[in-house]
C-alpha positions, 0 to 999 in steps of 0.5 A: 741192143744185142740180140738176147736168149731167154731159156724158160725152164719148169722147175719144182722147187722155185727156191732150190732152183734159184739157190743151184743157179746162183752156185754156178754163177748166175745173179738173180734179176729181181726185176724180173722175178716174184714167188713165181719166176726168177730170172737168173742172169747167166751173161750179158745175153743169156738169161734163164727163166726159172718158172714154177709148173703153175707158171709154167702153164700160163704159157703153154698146155704142154705136158712138162716132161720129166727131164730126170727121165727124158731129154727135150733139150741139151743146153751148152755154155762155151767156157775159156778153158778146159779148167773152167769147164771142170770148175762150173762142172764141179760147182755144179755137183757140189750144189745139187746137181747131177755130174757128167750125165753125159760122158766126158768129150775130148778131142784135143782141140775141143773138150766138153762135159755136163751137168743136171740141174735139180730138175735134171736139165742137162747144161754142156759145158764146153772149151773149143781151142781158138786156134782150131776154130780159125783153122775151120771145118776141115780141123774138126773133120779131121779130129773125128768130132763132126 
């Protein structure tokens, strides 16, 4: 079995968040969802657990940061093309997210944009030229991206 990642995010309105993540391409796994949490499947190995604040508090007593005004993590997903980056970012905006809370990154061989979900969690979406990846770290340093 491949290693899976489950990203847990506190959300203020579970139904709104489910609708948003469906709009950007995730599917809901009902086996791990109820009225306090929803498992949104992004890929075979990436799952986003949307947790109501009450549910979140059953896992930790740490304060829930306001993702609209602070950032604890930046989540990043790769895409197969620059067009796919733009398409996902545009879908997020149309679904009620905020597009480009961070500046667009365009290094030629690497292109990225970002969006914030309705709770303010930032997702970066990026594409990297496979030829540049194959060339190794020297190619990235030459372009000034690292």
